[in-house]
Each structure stands twice: as C-alpha cells, then as structure tokens.
SEFI-420326 format. One line per 5 residues: number of its first residue (from 1); for each residue z, y, x of C-alpha. Coordinates in nm, 4 decimals, padded with zeros to 6 digits, m for minus. Layout:
NUM	Z/Y/X | ...
// end
This chain:
1	11.0413/06.1786/10.9557 | 11.2512/05.8773/10.8637 | 11.1312/05.6215/10.6107 | 11.3172/05.6819/10.2844 | 11.2006/05.3674/10.1091
6	11.4385/05.0827/10.0243 | 11.3104/04.7553/10.1681 | 11.4580/04.4403/10.0124 | 11.5260/04.1639/10.2606 | 11.6709/03.8141/10.2511
11	12.0423/03.7587/10.2001 | 12.1033/04.0572/09.9731 | 12.0331/04.3122/10.2484 | 11.8534/04.6427/10.1944 | 11.7388/04.8924/10.4557
16	11.6476/05.2542/10.3905 | 11.7578/05.5682/10.2088 | 11.6139/05.5177/09.8599 | 11.7384/05.7805/09.6172 | 12.0187/05.7136/09.3696
21	12.1459/05.9551/09.1079 | 12.4382/06.1678/09.2181 | 12.7064/06.1964/08.9541 | 13.0733/06.1034/08.9411 | 13.3426/06.0530/08.6798
26	13.5830/06.3190/08.5562 | 13.3261/06.5797/08.4500 | 13.4914/06.6973/08.1291 | 13.3310/07.0391/08.1702 | 13.0047/06.9220/08.0183
31	13.1724/06.8882/07.6783 | 13.2427/07.1779/07.4374 | 13.5719/07.3541/07.5023 | 13.6842/07.2805/07.1480 | 13.6837/06.9042/07.2138
36	13.7225/06.8925/07.5943 | 14.0978/06.8504/07.6054 | 14.1108/06.6030/07.3191 | 13.9165/06.3495/07.5243 | 14.1077/06.0690/07.6958
41	13.9322/06.0425/08.0318 | 13.9064/05.6836/08.1570 | 13.6174/05.7791/08.3881 | 13.8417/05.9187/08.6608 | 14.0881/05.7008/08.8534
46	14.3817/05.9382/08.8899 | 14.7493/05.8728/08.8181 | 14.7996/05.8664/08.4375 | 15.1524/06.0056/08.4739 | 14.9998/06.3429/08.5555
51	15.1200/06.6080/08.7943 | 15.4919/06.5768/08.8700 | 15.7574/06.8368/08.7825 | 15.8301/06.8832/09.1524 | 15.4703/06.9769/09.2199
56	15.4660/07.2204/08.9266 | 15.7824/07.3847/09.0596 | 15.6317/07.3961/09.4083 | 15.3279/07.5812/09.2748 | 15.5476/07.8409/09.1058
61	15.7676/07.8890/09.4138 | 15.4712/07.9315/09.6461 | 15.2223/08.1205/09.4301 | 15.2719/08.4422/09.6303 | 15.1598/08.2644/09.9469
66	14.7983/08.2912/09.8357 | 14.8222/08.6513/09.9595 | 14.7923/08.5055/10.3104 | 14.5354/08.2943/10.4900 | 14.6247/07.9232/10.5018
71	14.7662/07.7714/10.8183 | 14.4316/07.7226/11.0007 | 14.4653/07.3553/11.0973 | 14.7315/07.2393/10.8472 | 14.9790/07.1725/11.1272
76	15.2872/07.1587/10.9019 | 15.1207/06.9014/10.6777 | 15.0163/06.6984/10.9826 | 15.3807/06.6892/11.0951 | 15.4907/06.5630/10.7509
81	15.2211/06.2949/10.7498 | 15.3202/06.1895/11.1015 | 15.6775/06.1368/10.9780 | 15.5504/05.9431/10.6766 | 15.3330/05.7028/10.8768
86	15.5383/05.6835/11.1953 | 15.2588/05.8385/11.4040 | 15.1912/06.1634/11.5927 | 15.0470/06.4789/11.4378 | 14.7449/06.4569/11.6694
91	14.6409/06.1399/11.4847 | 14.5585/06.3379/11.1687 | 14.2749/06.5566/11.0468 | 14.3179/06.7324/10.7114 | 14.0225/06.7886/10.4798
96	13.9300/06.9701/10.1619 | 13.9418/06.6361/09.9850 | 13.8336/06.3152/10.1562 | 13.4736/06.4049/10.0619 | 13.4662/06.6708/10.3325
101	13.5748/06.4124/10.5886 | 13.3272/06.1491/10.4665 | 13.0438/06.3956/10.5284 | 13.1934/06.5146/10.8568 | 13.2114/06.1732/11.0262
106	12.8407/06.0792/11.0561 | 12.7513/06.4378/11.1468 | 13.0146/06.4912/11.4154 | 12.9823/06.1434/11.5676 | 12.6004/06.1570/11.5557
111	12.5466/05.8241/11.3833 | 12.1972/05.6773/11.3694 | 12.2511/05.3797/11.1377 | 12.5405/05.2964/10.9046 | 12.6241/04.9740/10.7223
116	12.7490/05.0014/10.3632 | 12.8550/04.7015/10.1487 | 12.7518/04.7712/09.7895 | 12.8334/04.8385/09.5144 | 13.0683/05.1063/09.6443
121	13.1425/05.4796/09.6405 | 12.8059/05.6569/09.6588 | 12.9178/05.9463/09.8811 | 12.8994/05.7262/10.1919 | 12.5272/05.7000/10.1346
126	12.4893/06.0670/10.0458 | 12.6807/06.1663/10.3620 | 12.4463/05.9547/10.5719 | 12.1366/06.0836/10.3959 | 12.2463/06.4467/10.4355
131	12.2641/06.3893/10.8119 | 11.9345/06.1998/10.8403 | 12.1112/05.8692/10.9121 | 11.9560/05.5307/10.8297 | 12.1466/05.3064/10.5877
136	12.1752/04.9287/10.5810 | 12.3189/04.7878/10.2568 | 12.4763/04.4460/10.1967 | 12.5047/04.3426/09.8326 | 12.8217/04.1714/09.7126
141	12.7646/03.8809/09.4734 | 12.8469/03.9173/09.1058 | 12.9460/03.5501/09.0890 | 13.2148/03.6319/09.3470 | 13.3399/03.9230/09.1322
146	13.1627/04.1614/09.3723 | 13.4184/04.0920/09.6429 | 13.2843/04.1883/09.9873 | 13.1800/03.8826/10.1879 | 13.2619/03.9614/10.5509
151	13.0555/03.6643/10.6679 | 12.7469/03.8604/10.5558 | 12.8713/04.1886/10.6990 | 12.9691/04.0809/11.0507 | 12.6234/03.9618/11.1710
156	12.4790/04.3065/11.0885 | 12.7360/04.5143/11.2772 | 12.5475/04.4956/11.6115 | 12.2604/04.6805/11.4405 | 12.4652/04.9858/11.3348
161	12.6880/05.2647/11.4688 | 12.9276/05.2727/11.1745 | 13.0524/05.0626/10.8863 | 13.1820/05.2325/10.5711 | 13.4314/05.0185/10.3827
166	13.6235/05.1146/10.0681 | 13.9457/04.9130/10.0353 | 14.0296/04.8505/09.7571 | 13.6694/04.9054/09.6641 | 13.5390/05.1517/09.4081
171	13.4102/05.0632/09.1459 | 13.4981/04.6930/09.1710 | 13.8701/04.7191/09.2521 | 13.8466/04.4240/09.4926 | 14.0531/04.4453/09.8132
176	13.9975/04.2702/10.1434 | 14.2908/04.0980/10.3083 | 14.4344/04.2250/10.6333 | 14.2965/03.9384/10.8434 | 13.9465/04.0008/10.7073
181	13.9655/04.3648/10.8126 | 14.0942/04.2716/11.1569 | 13.8009/04.0317/11.1957 | 13.5559/04.3097/11.1106 | 13.7347/04.5464/11.3466
186	13.7100/04.2977/11.6333 | 13.3325/04.2733/11.5916 | 13.3040/04.6529/11.5680 | 13.4980/04.6928/11.8911 | 13.2812/04.4377/12.0709
191	12.9645/04.6115/11.9501 | 13.0808/04.9704/11.9975 | 13.0630/05.0481/11.6251 | 13.3201/05.2461/11.4269 | 13.4813/05.0981/11.1163
196	13.5661/05.3640/10.8580 | 13.8056/05.2376/10.5904 | 13.8491/05.4508/10.2795 | 14.1980/05.3807/10.1410 | 14.1811/05.6311/09.8543
201	14.3335/05.3766/09.6148 | 14.5623/05.1955/09.8579 | 14.8741/05.3709/09.7273 | 14.8316/05.1991/09.3908 | 14.8599/04.8541/09.5518
206	15.2021/04.6864/09.5785 | 15.3020/04.6164/09.8509 | 15.0580/04.8485/10.0281 | 15.1639/04.7687/10.3851 | 15.0002/04.4254/10.3765
211	14.6521/04.5740/10.4158 | 14.6941/04.9462/10.4968 | 14.5485/05.0143/10.8430 | 14.6825/05.3589/10.9409 | 14.9028/05.2307/11.2224
216	14.6187/05.0339/11.3791 | 14.3792/05.3302/11.3675 | 14.6008/05.5521/11.5839 | 14.5540/05.3247/11.8844 | 14.1951/05.2112/11.8263
221	13.8873/05.4255/11.8948 | 13.6774/05.1980/11.6730 | 13.8791/05.2547/11.3549 | 13.9171/05.5547/11.1239 | 14.1164/05.5493/10.7998
226	14.0492/05.7896/10.5136 | 14.3333/05.8785/10.2772 | 14.3292/06.0833/09.9583 | 14.6160/06.2599/09.7815 | 14.3874/06.3376/09.4884
231	14.4168/06.0041/09.3086 | 14.7841/05.9123/09.3336 | 14.9328/06.2615/09.3039 | 14.6719/06.3932/09.0559 | 14.5395/06.6833/09.2648
236	14.1616/06.6709/09.2061 | 14.1441/07.0432/09.1347 | 14.3191/07.1348/09.4604 | 14.1203/06.9014/09.6932 | 14.3290/06.7428/09.9668
241	14.2705/06.4380/10.1859 | 14.3193/06.3320/10.5444 | 14.1856/06.1145/10.8216 | 14.3919/05.8954/11.0555 | 14.2601/05.7896/11.3940
246	14.2824/05.7818/11.7719 | 14.3576/06.1220/11.9281 | 14.0277/06.1363/12.1173 | 13.8221/06.0678/11.8046 | 14.0263/06.3103/11.5932
251	13.9817/06.5792/11.8588 | 13.6067/06.5228/11.8615 | 13.5869/06.5463/11.4828 | 13.8105/06.8549/11.4777 | 13.5600/07.0485/11.6871
256	13.3138/07.0245/11.3975 | 13.5466/07.1560/11.1262 | 13.6000/07.5184/11.0265 | 13.9314/07.7075/11.0036 | 14.1158/07.7521/10.6728
261	13.9296/07.4573/10.5216 | 14.2363/07.3593/10.3146 | 14.3915/07.6220/10.0881 | 14.7565/07.7253/10.1128 | 14.8731/07.5693/09.7868
266	14.7069/07.2373/09.8668 | 14.8859/07.2206/10.2034 | 15.2282/07.3079/10.0622 | 15.1961/07.0802/09.7592 | 15.0818/06.7865/09.9717
271	15.3921/06.8220/10.1894 | 15.6156/06.8015/09.8830 | 15.4190/06.5291/09.7054 | 15.4448/06.2673/09.9800 | 15.8250/06.3074/09.9821
276	15.8675/06.2490/09.6062 | 15.9976/05.8923/09.6200 | 16.1029/05.8808/09.2539 | 15.7520/05.9745/09.1350 | 15.5917/05.7261/09.3749
281	15.8166/05.4432/09.2564 | 15.7676/05.5253/08.8881 | 15.3909/05.5355/08.9324 | 15.3719/05.1960/09.1028 | 15.5851/05.0366/08.8311
286	15.3801/05.1899/08.5499 | 15.0419/05.1016/08.7024 | 15.1475/04.7417/08.7634 | 15.2647/04.6945/08.4050 | 14.9691/04.8687/08.2428
291	14.7125/04.6955/08.4670 | 14.8265/04.3578/08.3378 | 14.8247/04.4795/07.9784 | 14.4818/04.6434/08.0015 | 14.3152/04.3519/08.1801
296	14.4454/04.1014/07.9248 | 14.3401/04.3250/07.6355 | 13.9932/04.3968/07.7705 | 13.9373/04.0275/07.8441 | 13.9856/03.9524/07.4765
301	13.7086/04.1847/07.3555 | 13.3859/04.0108/07.2609 | 13.0617/04.1537/07.3943 | 13.1908/04.2505/07.7386 | 13.3279/04.1058/08.0605
306	13.6053/04.2549/08.2736 | 13.6340/04.1791/08.6459 | 13.9709/04.1267/08.8193 | 14.0934/04.4258/09.0201 | 14.3547/04.5075/09.2843
311	14.3337/04.8790/09.2047 | 14.4116/05.1070/08.9093 | 14.0766/05.0559/08.7355 | 13.8481/04.7792/08.6087 | 13.4756/04.7201/08.6341
316	13.3284/04.5930/08.3067 | 12.9894/04.4637/08.1930 | 12.8212/04.4566/07.8545 | 12.7215/04.1045/07.7504 | 12.5627/03.9844/07.4260
321	12.5759/04.2960/07.2090 | 12.3473/04.5246/07.0117 | 12.4335/04.8092/07.2488 | 12.1561/04.8114/07.5083 | 12.3333/04.9798/07.8018
326	12.6424/05.1608/07.9274 | 12.4899/05.5017/07.8569 | 12.4645/05.4172/07.4870 | 12.8169/05.2754/07.4933 | 12.9461/05.5955/07.6542
331	12.7961/05.8096/07.3780 | 12.9537/05.5965/07.1075 | 13.2938/05.6053/07.2781 | 13.2830/05.9831/07.3266 | 13.2506/06.0137/06.9510
336	13.5888/05.8408/06.9337 | 13.7474/06.0642/07.1987 | 13.7180/05.8200/07.4912 | 13.5274/05.8840/07.8144 | 13.4339/05.5921/08.0432
341	13.2395/05.5824/08.3700 | 12.8791/05.4697/08.3361 | 12.8103/05.2739/08.6578 | 12.4315/05.2588/08.6520 | 12.4079/05.4889/08.9566
346	12.6075/05.2545/09.1792 | 12.3694/05.0765/09.4136 | 12.3960/04.7032/09.3408 | 12.4817/04.7432/08.9697 | 12.2584/04.7836/08.6673
351	12.2782/04.9877/08.3471 | 12.5125/04.7427/08.1709 | 12.8145/04.8152/08.3910 | 13.0917/05.0641/08.3242 | 13.4369/05.1344/08.4674
356	13.7682/05.2217/08.3029 | 14.0879/05.3512/08.4616 | 14.4403/05.2309/08.3877 | 14.6239/05.4928/08.1831 | 14.9399/05.5154/07.9686
361	15.0038/05.2529/07.7003 | 14.9109/05.4706/07.4019 | 14.5919/05.5795/07.5779 | 14.5036/05.2233/07.6761 | 14.5475/05.1213/07.3137
366	14.3069/05.3983/07.2107 | 14.0463/05.2638/07.4566 | 14.0885/04.9070/07.3357 | 14.0636/05.0115/06.9719 | 13.7499/05.2171/07.0399
371	13.5802/04.9357/07.2323 | 13.6566/04.6839/06.9610 | 13.5125/04.9161/06.6982 | 13.1955/04.9858/06.8939 | 13.1393/04.6250/07.0079
376	13.2341/04.4563/06.6808
// end
C-alpha cells in the first residue's frame, strides 16, 4: 500500500497523497429552490453572457436526435475541431467534460508519479489518487502572486512521469508565457515525462495564440493539451471537453474510453458553438472590459486583497477584518444573494482565500456592494 501522508520538504515541495476536501464551485442545488435562481453565482468561472441564441436554436432543431445513440467516437466534432485548429481529426479525443479526460490520462498511461504545482485545480490530484499514483507538489509563492516558478518545477521533472499544469491557472488566474512552457516541455522530453496543459480558460485570454499549445501537441509525444467548451460557451450541464495530442498517444488513450461517452446534443452543440464568431468576439470584448473594472473595484475594498489575473476570475484574500475566514464571508454574502468560491480546499491556500468570477456590469456591482457592506 502506498504512503498517503504528506511529507513537507525544503523549497516548498510536498510528497504524498494527503487528503483534501472535494468540492467545487457552481453548486446552486444545495440552496432552496425558492432562492436558488435569485443568487448571482460568482463561484463558477463560466461566460457571463450565458448560452447563445444559436446554441438554443441548435438544441430545438436537434432535440429529436436524442432518439438515437450518439456518434460513438464523436467523429463529426473531431473534424470540426481539426478545421478550427488546423490539425487532423486523429489528434483529438472527445470527453464527457475535461474531467473525464483528466482522470483517463494517468490511468491509461499508467503513471507512477505526477508533479503538480499548487495551488491549482484539485481534480489533477484526485485523478492521481483514484489511480494509486504518487503526487509531488510544488508550492507557488504568495509574494509572487502565486505565479508558477518554473525554476522550481524543472529540477523535479526527472523524478516523475507526468506534470499537470493549468494555464492560465485556477484559482490564481496567473498564466505562464510561451517560452516558459517550451522550457518545461524540453525538460519533459529529455526525461521521458509527459506535460499535460489544461487550457480550460485559454479562450478568455486575448490574444490566445501567444501561449496556446495545441499545434505543438500534435507533433510531440510528450505534450497533451486539455480544452473545455464548458467555460467559454456555458455548457456545464451538457459536459463537453477534448484532448489534443500526438496520434500515437491519442490512439493509446482512446483504447481506454467507452463508446457513446458524449451525448448527442453535446456533440452537435459543440460543433455549432466553435463556429459562432460573433459570440466569441463579443465575449472577449466584454470579459476584457469587465475584468479591468472588477479588479480596480475589488482593489479599493478595505479588508481584502485581490491578486492580478490573466483569466476571467480573481483570487482574493481576507486581511484585517472581523470576519475570521472565507466560509464565514460566504455565508454573509449568500444572505445578500451573492455566491463566491471558498478556496480553503485548494492545496497551498488557507481558509482566508476566496475566488470571484468576472460577470456582467450590474452583477459585478452587486458583488462589490455586498463585499463593501460585509467588510465595512
């Protein structure tokens, strides 16, 4: 049996599989139905513009298709993604959300040890733990706004089979530059490790092509790129994501999937969503404008600190205030119809951190007003 303890070492490194609580944002179902839909949910990082009219029309037009089994391997969607990225359909694997693919990778590729910079998305750790894989964690420094320091990551790569990297990172919003990623990839290639980059929030960055790594992954057996359509196109209830990689690696992973893993509506809607250029452009413009507004407004609130972000959300920390932790803050904000993400279950953070998403102006104003009232 593997040792599940967490052993603290020098240089902000931890080894082991110590337990962390498993919960995520966006769980409005725990609130009474009478108040559920009156809550403005800042805990989930989806597009505040909501589902597009084209997607709604697509659902209506294709509703009768649920009489049939889905296309078993999502071939039509793969073809559309290949056109989008300038790659071949054999470079793609479609999943029931990127979560399915995150859990598939260590299982199918039989990893023994993975390296995870923290704080970051907790499912990388849960995926490893579910497959009896050892974890090595590297803590990012708060004084560096929790930005991943590749100089601390690279020396550890020879000790692992895989490196999970979220870019831009969740919950910090910090993004690595392209040259930093290429440096990590070079070490991974030399050591025979696989670099898995989760680009779930890459579509919110402008311009995205400066750091997106899909093209590089198609020709490199040491690189896999995870993409999600959930966040940008607001499809969390449908579950749709995909993996980009070298044909040989994708083929190997495909042998461990099951048929009909992605439902018919999700496949059809994803095909339409990625072609909706007007919605994509409008989203990028809105997120850019509201990110600036929200960051400036949050920075002016006494009793908390907001960290700079390249994504569509901000990590915040309670400072000198009578509120003892983020859990207490969350309860007070819920009473005012605002839901934020308590971050105390992110490895590398404590109970004074919380995260808020960028939403529409009137909703952002509601958040700011609520925080000012609670932290006065």
